[in-house]
C-alpha positions in Angstrom: 0.0 0.0 0.0 1.5 3.5 -0.9 2.4 5.5 1.9 0.4 8.7 2.6 2.3 11.9 1.5 4.4 13.6 4.2 3.0 17.1 3.7 0.7 17.8 6.7 -0.4 21.2 5.6 -3.5 22.2 4.2 -4.1 21.9 0.4 -3.6 25.0 -1.4 -6.6 27.5 -1.7 -4.8 30.3 -3.4 -1.8 31.1 -5.7 0.3 32.0 -2.9 -0.1 28.7 -1.3 0.5 27.0 -4.6 3.9 28.9 -4.8 4.7 27.7 -1.3 4.7 24.1 -2.8 6.7 25.2 -5.9 3.5 24.6 -8.2 2.7 26.5 -11.2 -0.4 24.7 -12.1 -2.9 22.5 -10.5 -3.8 18.9 -12.1 -7.3 19.0 -10.6 -9.2 22.0 -9.0 -12.0 20.9 -6.5 -14.9 23.4 -6.0 -17.2 22.9 -3.1 -20.2 24.7 -1.6 -18.7 24.2 2.0 -15.9 25.6 3.9 -12.8 23.9 3.6 -12.2 21.7 6.8 -9.5 19.3 6.2 -11.2 16.3 8.0 -12.0 12.9 6.6 -15.8 13.3 7.6 -16.0 15.9 4.5 -16.0 14.4 1.0 -14.2 17.1 -0.9 -11.0 17.2 1.4 -11.3 13.2 1.5 -11.2 12.9 -2.5 -8.3 15.8 -2.6 -6.2 14.1 -0.2 -6.6 10.8 -2.1 -5.4 12.3 -5.4 -2.7 14.0 -3.6 -1.4 10.7 -2.4 -1.3 9.5 -5.9 1.2 12.3 -6.9 -1.5 14.8 -8.4 -1.4 18.4 -7.6 -4.7 19.5 -6.3 -6.4 22.7 -4.8 -9.6 23.5 -3.3 -11.8 26.4 -4.0 -14.3 26.7 -1.0 -17.6 28.5 -1.4 -16.4 30.7 -4.4 -18.3 33.5 -5.6 -20.4 32.1 -8.5 -21.5 35.4 -9.7 -17.8 36.3 -10.3 -15.7 34.5 -12.6 -12.4 35.9 -11.2 -13.0 33.8 -8.0 -12.6 30.8 -10.0 -9.3 32.0 -11.5 -7.7 32.1 -8.2 -5.3 29.3 -8.8 -5.3 29.1 -12.6 -6.5 26.8 -15.1 -5.9 23.2 -13.9 -4.2 20.7 -16.5 -6.8 18.0 -16.1 -10.2 18.8 -15.1 -12.5 20.6 -12.5 -14.3 18.4 -9.6 -17.3 20.2 -8.5 -19.7 19.4 -5.8 -22.4 21.3 -3.8 -20.9 20.0 -0.6 -22.2 17.8 2.3 -25.7 18.6 1.6 -28.0 19.1 -1.3 -28.0 22.8 -1.6 -31.8 23.3 -1.7 -32.3 21.2 1.7 -29.5 23.2 3.0 -31.3 26.5 1.9 -35.0 25.8 2.8 -37.1 24.2 5.5 -39.9 21.7 4.8 -42.2 24.6 4.6 -39.9 26.2 2.0 -39.0 29.1 4.1 -35.2 30.2 3.8 -33.0 29.1 6.4 -31.2 31.7 8.2 -28.2 29.5 8.8 -25.7 27.2 7.3 -23.7 24.8 9.5 -20.9 24.3 6.8 -20.0 28.1 6.5 -17.7 30.0 9.0 -19.9 31.8 11.5 -22.7 29.8 10.7 -24.4 32.4 8.1 -26.5 31.6 5.0 -26.0 32.6 1.6 -22.5 31.6 0.9 -23.6 29.1 -1.7 -26.0 29.2 -4.4 -29.3 27.4 -5.1 -28.7 24.3 -7.3 -25.0 24.8 -6.5 -23.8 22.0 -8.7 -25.4 23.7 -11.7 -24.4 27.2 -10.8 -20.6 26.2 -10.1 -20.4 24.2 -13.3 -21.6 27.0 -15.4 -19.2 29.4 -13.6 -16.2 27.0 -14.1 -17.1 26.5 -17.7 -17.0 30.3 -18.2 -13.7 30.7 -16.7 -12.1 27.8 -18.3 -13.3 27.4 -21.8 -13.1 23.7 -23.1 -12.1 22.3 -19.6 -13.5 18.9 -18.7 -16.1 19.2 -15.6 -16.8 16.3 -13.3 -19.6 16.9 -10.9 -20.3 14.6 -7.8 -21.2 14.7 -4.0 -24.6 14.2 -2.5 -26.3 16.7 -4.6 -25.2 15.2 -7.9 -25.4 11.8 -6.9 -29.1 11.8 -5.9 -30.2 13.9 -8.9 -28.4 11.5 -11.4 -31.6 10.3 -13.0 -34.8 12.3 -13.8 -36.2 13.2 -10.4 -39.1 14.8 -8.4 -37.9 18.1 -7.1 -40.1 19.4 -4.1 -39.0 23.0 -4.5 -40.0 23.3 -8.2 -42.9 20.8 -7.5 -42.0 19.1 -10.6 -39.9 16.4 -12.4 -36.6 17.8 -13.2 -34.1 16.4 -15.5 -30.9 14.7 -14.7 -28.6 17.2 -13.0 -25.9 16.2 -15.7 -28.3 17.6 -18.3 -29.0 20.8 -16.5 -25.4 21.4 -15.5 -23.9 20.4 -18.8 -20.9 18.8 -17.0 -18.9 15.9 -18.8 -19.4 13.3 -16.3 -21.3 12.8 -13.1 -19.9 10.7 -10.2 -22.3 9.1 -7.9 -21.6 7.5 -4.5 -18.6 7.6 -2.5 -16.5 8.1 -5.7 -12.9 7.2 -4.7 -12.4 4.3 -7.2 -14.1 6.1 -10.1 -12.2 9.5 -9.4 -8.9 7.9 -9.3 -9.7 6.0 -12.6 -11.1 8.9 -14.4 -7.9 11.1 -13.3 -5.4 8.4 -14.3 -7.0 8.2 -17.6 -7.2 11.7 -18.3 -3.5 12.2 -17.2 -2.6 9.5 -19.7 -4.0 11.7 -22.5 -7.3 9.9 -23.2 -10.3 12.3 -24.2 -13.0 12.5 -21.5 -15.8 11.7 -24.0 -14.1 8.4 -24.4 -14.4 7.5 -20.9 -17.7 5.9 -20.8 -17.3 2.8 -18.7 -16.3 3.6 -15.3 -18.3 2.3 -12.6 -20.3 4.7 -10.4 -20.3 7.4 -13.3 -23.1 8.7 -15.5 -22.9 10.5 -18.9 -24.7 11.1 -22.0 -23.8 8.4 -24.8 -24.2 7.8 -28.3 -24.7 3.9 -27.9 -26.2 1.8 -25.2 -24.5 -1.2 -23.6 -26.3 -4.2 -25.0 -27.3 -5.4 -21.3 -28.8 -1.9 -20.3 -32.1 -1.5 -18.5 -34.1 1.0 -20.3 -36.0 3.4 -18.0 -38.9 5.3 -18.9 -37.9 8.6 -20.5 -37.7 11.9 -18.7 -40.6 13.1 -20.8 -42.8 10.1 -19.8 -42.0 10.3 -16.1 -42.6 14.1 -16.1 -45.9 13.7 -17.3 -47.0 10.3 -15.9 -46.8 9.3 -12.3 -47.2 5.4 -13.1 -44.1 5.9 -15.2 -42.3 7.7 -12.4 -43.2 4.7 -10.2 -41.9 2.2 -12.8 -38.7 4.3 -13.3 -38.0 4.2 -9.6 -38.7 0.5 -9.0 -36.5 -0.4 -12.1 -33.6 1.7 -10.8 -33.9 0.4 -7.4 -33.4 -3.2 -8.8 -30.0 -2.4 -10.0 -28.4 -1.0 -6.8 -26.4 -4.1 -6.0 -22.7 -3.3 -7.0 -22.2 -6.9 -7.8 -24.9 -7.7 -10.1 -26.6 -4.4 -11.0 -26.9 -3.6 -14.8 -26.5 -0.4 -16.6 -29.4 2.0 -16.8 -30.3 4.1 -19.6 -33.0 7.0 -19.9 -33.8 9.1 -22.9 -33.7 12.9 -22.3 -35.2 14.2 -25.6 -32.8 13.1 -28.4 -30.0 12.1 -25.9 -29.4 8.9 -24.0 -28.5 9.0 -20.3 -26.2 6.3 -19.3 -25.9 5.3 -15.6 -23.1 2.7 -15.3 -23.4 0.1 -12.5 -22.3 1.2 -9.0 -18.7 1.1 -7.7 -17.7 -1.8 -6.0 -17.6 -1.5 -2.1 -14.0 -0.6 -0.8 -12.0 -3.5 0.8 -10.9 -3.1 4.4 -7.2 -2.2 3.4 -8.5 0.3 0.6 -10.7 2.1 3.3 -7.9 2.1 5.8 -5.7 3.8 3.3 -8.3 6.6 3.0 -8.4 7.4 6.5 -4.7 7.1 7.0 -4.2 10.2 4.7 -2.5 13.3 6.5 -5.5 15.2 7.2 -5.0 18.3 9.8 -8.5 17.7 11.0 -8.8 21.6 11.2 -10.5 24.3 9.2 -8.3 26.1 6.7 -6.4 29.0 8.5 -8.3 31.4 6.4 -11.8 30.6 8.2 -11.3 32.8 11.1 -14.9 32.2 12.6 -16.3 28.9 14.0 -17.8 26.5 11.5 -20.6 24.6 13.5 -20.5 21.4 11.4 -16.8 21.1 12.3 -17.4 21.8 16.1 -19.9 19.1 16.0 -17.6 16.4 14.5 -14.1 17.5 15.3 -13.5 14.8 17.9 -15.4 12.2 16.2 -14.3 8.9 14.4 -15.9 7.4 11.3 -15.6 3.5 11.7 -17.5 2.3 8.6 -19.7 3.3 5.9 -23.0 2.1 4.1 -26.2 1.0 5.8 -28.5 -2.0 5.3 -31.5 -0.4 7.1 -33.3 0.6 4.0 -35.4 3.2 5.5 -37.9 4.6 2.9 -37.3 8.2 3.7 -33.3 7.9 3.5 -31.2 7.8 0.5 -28.2 6.3 2.1 -28.6 2.9 0.0 -28.7 5.1 -3.3 -25.6 7.0 -2.3 -23.3 4.9 0.2 -24.9 1.5 -0.8 -26.2 -1.1 1.7 -22.8 -3.0 2.0 -21.2 -2.2 5.3 -17.5 -1.3 4.7 -15.7 -1.3 8.2 -12.3 0.0 8.9 -9.7 -2.4 10.8 -9.3 -1.7 14.4 -5.6 -0.8 13.8 -6.7 1.9 11.6 -9.4 3.3 13.9 -7.1 3.2 16.8 -4.2 4.8 15.0 -6.5 7.7 14.1 -7.5 8.1 17.7 -3.7 8.3 18.8 -3.2 10.9 16.2 -6.2 12.9 17.5 -5.1 12.4 20.9 -1.7 14.3 20.2 -3.6 17.6 19.2 -3.2 20.4 21.9 -6.9 21.0 22.1 -7.9 17.3 22.5 -9.3 16.9 26.4 -10.1 13.1 26.0 -13.4 12.8 25.1 -14.5 11.3 21.5 -17.7 12.5 20.8 -18.9 9.7 18.5 -17.5 6.5 17.1 -19.8 5.3 14.4 -21.1 5.6 10.8 -24.7 6.0 9.4 -25.7 3.6 11.9 -23.2 2.8 14.8 -23.9 -0.8 15.6 -23.5 -1.9 12.2 -19.6 -1.7 12.5 -18.5 -5.2 11.5 -21.6 -6.6 10.1 -22.4 -7.8 6.8 -23.9 -10.7 4.8 -22.8 -14.3 5.7 -23.7 -15.6 2.3 -21.3 -14.2 -0.4 -23.1 -16.0 -3.1 -26.5 -14.9 -2.2 -25.1 -11.2 -1.7 -24.1 -11.0 -5.2 -27.6 -11.4 -6.7 -29.5 -10.0 -3.6 -32.2 -7.3 -4.5 -33.4 -6.5 -1.0 -33.1 -2.8 -0.2 -33.3 -3.6 3.7 -31.6 -6.7 5.4 -33.8 -5.7 8.4 -37.2 -4.9 6.8 -39.8 -6.7 6.8 -37.7 -9.3 8.9 -34.2 -9.7 9.5 -32.5 -11.5 6.6 -31.6 -15.1 7.5 -28.0 -14.3 5.9 -27.4 -11.2 7.8 -24.3 -11.5 10.2 -25.5 -9.6 13.4 -22.9 -10.7 15.8 -21.5 -7.7 18.1 -18.1 -9.2 18.5 -16.0 -6.6 16.4 -17.9 -3.7 17.7 -17.6 -4.6 21.3 -13.9 -5.6 20.9 -13.3 -2.0 19.1 -15.0 0.0 22.0 -13.3 -1.8 24.8 -9.8 -1.3 23.1 -10.7 2.5 22.6 -11.6 2.7 26.3 -8.1 1.3 27.2 -6.3 4.0 25.3 -4.3 6.2 27.8 -5.4 9.5 26.7 -9.2 8.6 26.3 -11.2 9.5 29.2 -14.9 9.3 27.6 -16.1 7.5 24.5 -19.6 8.5 23.2 -21.9 6.8 20.5 -23.6 9.7 18.9 -24.4 8.7 15.4 -27.5 6.6 16.3 -28.2 3.1 16.7 -30.6 0.5 15.3 -32.5 -0.8 18.3 -33.9 -3.6 16.2 -30.3 -5.0 16.0 -29.6 -4.7 19.5 -31.8 -7.6 20.4 -29.1 -9.7 19.0 -26.3 -7.7 20.4 -26.5 -8.0 24.2 -22.7 -7.2 24.8 -22.9 -4.1 22.8 -26.1 -3.2 24.4 -24.7 -3.5 28.0 -21.2 -1.7 27.0 -23.3 1.0 25.4 -25.4 1.9 28.4 -22.3 1.5 30.9 -20.0 3.5 28.9 -21.1 5.3 25.9 -24.2 7.2 26.6 -23.7 10.9 27.7 -27.0 11.1 29.7 -29.1 11.0 26.4 -29.3 8.2 23.8 -30.5 9.2 20.2 -32.9 6.7 18.6 -35.0 6.7 15.6 -38.4 5.0 15.7 -39.7 7.8 13.4 -43.2 6.7 14.3 -45.2 4.5 16.7 -47.9 3.7 14.5 -47.3 0.4 12.8 -49.2 1.4 9.8 -47.0 4.2 9.2 -43.6 2.3 10.3 -44.6 -0.3 7.7 -44.6 2.3 4.8 -41.3 3.7 6.2 -39.6 0.4 6.5 -39.0 0.7 10.1 -39.5 -1.7 12.9 -43.0 -1.6 14.5 -43.9 -0.2 18.0 -43.6 -3.6 20.0 -39.8 -3.7 19.2 -39.4 0.2 20.3 -41.6 -0.5 23.5 -39.4 -3.6 24.3 -36.2 -1.6 23.8 -37.5 1.4 25.8 -38.4 -0.7 28.7 -35.2 -2.6 28.7 -33.1 0.5 28.4 -34.8 2.1 31.4 -34.6 -1.3 33.4 -30.9 -1.7 32.7 -30.0 2.0 33.3 -31.7 1.8 36.6 -29.9 -1.6 37.6 -26.4 0.3 36.7 -27.4 3.3 38.9 -27.3 5.6 35.8 -29.8 8.4 35.2 -30.1 8.1 31.4 -32.9 8.7 29.0 -34.1 8.0 25.4 -34.3 10.9 22.9 -36.7 9.8 20.2 -36.5 11.2 16.5 -39.9 11.3 15.0 -41.3 12.4 11.6 -44.3 14.4 11.0 -46.2 14.4 7.7 -44.5 11.4 6.1 -46.4 9.8 3.3 -49.0 7.5 4.6 -49.3 9.3 7.9 -52.8 10.6 8.7 -53.9 12.9 11.5 -55.4 9.7 13.2 -52.0 8.1 13.2 -50.4 11.2 14.6 -53.0 11.2 17.6 -52.0 7.7 18.4 -48.4 8.7 18.3 -49.0 11.5 20.6 -50.9 9.2 23.2 -47.9 6.8 22.9 -45.6 9.4 23.8 -47.5 10.7 26.8 -48.3 7.1 28.0 -44.5 6.3 27.8 -43.4 9.7 29.4 -41.4 10.6 26.2 -41.1 14.2 24.9 -39.4 15.5 21.8 -38.2 18.8 21.8 -37.8 19.1 17.8 -39.9 17.4 15.2 -38.5 16.5 11.9 -41.1 17.4 9.4 -40.9 15.5 6.4 -38.9 16.7 3.4 -39.1 15.0 -0.1 -35.4 14.8 -0.8 -34.3 13.5 -4.1 -33.5 9.8 -4.6 -35.5 8.3 -1.6 -38.5 6.0 -1.8 -40.7 8.2 0.5 -40.2 11.1 -2.1 -41.2 9.0 -4.9 -44.5 8.0 -2.8 -45.0 11.8 -2.0 -45.0 12.7 -5.7 -47.1 9.8 -6.9 -49.4 9.0 -3.9 -48.6 5.3 -4.7 -46.0 2.9 -3.3 -44.0 1.8 -6.3 -43.5 -1.7 -5.4 -47.2 -2.5 -4.3 -49.1 -0.3 -6.3 -50.9 0.8 -3.1 -52.5 4.2 -3.0 -51.5 6.3 0.2 -52.5 9.3 1.8 -50.0 12.1 1.6 -50.3 15.1 3.7 -49.8 18.2 1.4 -52.0 21.1 3.1 -50.4 23.8 5.4 -52.9 23.1 7.9 -52.5 19.2 8.1 -48.9 19.8 8.4 -49.1 22.1 11.2 -51.5 20.0 13.1 -49.5 16.7 12.7 -46.4 18.6 13.9 -48.3 20.1 17.0 -49.6 16.5 18.0 -45.9 15.4 18.4 -45.4 18.6 20.7 -48.2 17.8 23.1 -46.1 18.8 26.2 -45.8 22.4 25.0 -48.6 24.9 26.0 -48.6 26.8 22.7 -49.5 23.5 20.7 -52.6 23.1 22.7 -54.9 25.0 20.3 -53.8 23.0 17.2 -54.1 19.9 19.1 -57.6 20.3 20.0 -58.4 21.3 16.3 -56.8 17.9 15.3 -58.7 15.8 17.8 -62.1 17.5 16.8 -61.3 16.7 13.0 -60.4 13.1 14.0 -63.4 12.9 16.6 -61.0 12.0 19.1 -62.0 14.8 21.6 -62.0 12.0 24.4 -58.1 12.1 24.2 -57.7 15.6 25.1 -58.0 14.7 28.9 -55.1 12.2 28.8 -52.9 14.3 26.6 -53.1 17.4 28.9 -53.2 15.8 32.2 -50.2 17.1 34.0 -49.7 14.1 36.4 -47.2 11.4 35.6 -48.8 8.8 33.2 -47.2 5.8 34.8 -45.6 5.5 38.2 -42.3 3.8 37.0 -42.3 5.0 33.5 -38.8 6.8 33.6 -38.0 10.0 32.5 -36.9 11.7 29.3 -35.6 15.0 30.7 -31.8 15.5 30.1 -30.0 14.7 33.5 -26.3 14.7 34.1 -25.1 11.1 34.3 -23.3 10.0 37.4 -19.4 10.1 37.2 -17.8 7.0 36.0 -14.5 5.8 36.7 
C-alpha cells in the first residue's frame, strides 16, 4: 500500500499557497459549497487528499463567488479537470425548510451564516467553471449530484426535473462515494485520454451515443414528468439495479439524448478504506476561516468507523449513495486515527462519536457471499431480519473496549444513532453502550409509533421500540445511571394521517417521552418516500397512500408530537376535533405522570464514572 504523503499542511486554496509548494499549475481543481475543513468526515477534502497521495497536484476552492468569474481563476486553469460538488448537503435542503422557508443558518459556513452557496449549487458552479475555463472537462459529484443523477421529483419546483447532468452540462457525473471512479478518471485523463471516451467507469453517469447491450431501459424523462405511473416504474427498475455485484447499466432518454448510468462502484475493501483514513488530514478548518464552523465543532472529535447502511429506510437515500454493504475499517486503522487525534493540543480526552450512518452496524455484513451477489433486497432488516445477515457484535464490542483502554481517552460516546432492532441480537454491545457510551441521552429513531406508518417507512414496529425502551430504562436503573431516550419522530410522512399522529402523541404521553424538535418530512431527491409523495402510490405494491400536503394538516400533525408544549394546545384540540378524538384531550393534557415507574426523558447529568 502506498504511504501517505508527508505534507501535513492544508491543500492550496490560493496562488500564494501553490507557490509555497513550488507549483505553477494544478492537475485538478476541486470546487465545493462547504468551507474547507481538512477532515475525513467531509467528501471534498477526502477525495482531494486521495489524489494528492497519488502524486497529483490538487487545490480547493471553497464557497467561491459563483457570480464572479475571477474567483474561479484564483489558482489558474487546472491541467486535467474541475471536480465540482455542492458540499455535504443538497443545496436546496441546505437553504430551505420543509415549509419552503429560507433558512437563516448554514452549518458548513464560517460563522454559520447563510448565503455563501447558490441554489442548485452544482449547476451554478459548473456554469461558472465552464465560463472561466473554456473547454476544460468538468466532473460533478457529491450528494446533490449523486441523488439527482436520474430524472427526479424536485420538491422546491414541485415538478420532475431532468438529470442534473443535463442541467449542469458537465462532462461526467460521479455518484456514490467516488474514490475508485475519481482515481480511474484522473489516471485516464492524465494518460491523454479524451473525457468523451471515458464511458465505462463504474459509479459514473454520462450522455452516450450507444447503449450497452445489457442496459435496463427506464421510462424517458418526458414520460416520467407527465405520468406518475411511469415515474413509479422508473424508481422500481432503478432500485432493482443498486447491487454493485450484479446491477446492470441503466439508460434513460432525455429528448434526443440517452443518459447512461453505469453500475455502482464496488465496495472498498478494508485495506482500501484504511488507506483513505490514513491520509494526512490536519483535522482542522483552513486557517483563512477565522470564525467557528458549526459542522466542524460537531464532528471535530468524532471517528468514522464504517460506511454504508443496510437499514433501507424509505425516507433515507443512503442506500442510493453509500450502498447497503457495510464497509468497516480495521481496528488498527481506527486506533491509529484516535492516537493522532489524542496528540492534538486541544484534545481533552473525549471522543464525541465512534460510528457511521448506524453505529452498531460496524463489522456486520452478509454471511452468504453467493446470495449477496444477486440480492435485490433494499433492506436486510425489513420486513424481518434476513437469514443471511451476520448480526454478531463481537467486532464492535472489541473495538469500543480497546478504545476505552487508550491512555489519553477518558470518555467515548456513540452519537451517530443505533438500530434498536439490531440490539436484540447484540447483548454485549447493548450493555457496554449503556455503561460507557451514553452521555446521559441516547438518540434513537423510531420515526413513528404507528405500525401502519412504520410499515410504509420500512422501520420496525412499535412493539420492538417499546421492548427496547423498557429494557433501556430497566438496565440503566440496575446500573445506577440516570439516562434517557431521545426519540426522533417524523411528521407528515407519506401514508401518515392525523389519526395516526393522535395515536403517536398518546403513545409518547403514556411512555413519558417528549421530543423537543420534530423532523417535518422533506421530500429529498432519491428516496422511496419522495417517490410516494410525488405519485401518491407505493411503487412496489401499487397501493394508494394518503399524502399530507396542506399547510393546515402539516401544522396539526407537527403540533401533536409536541403535546407537552402549551402553545401547541390550540392546534391539538383542532386535530382531535377533526378526527373525532376529543376524548383523548384529557389524557394528553393531564399534567400528572402517566405511569408511576415510566422513567423520565428529561436530560439529566449522568453519574461520574471511573
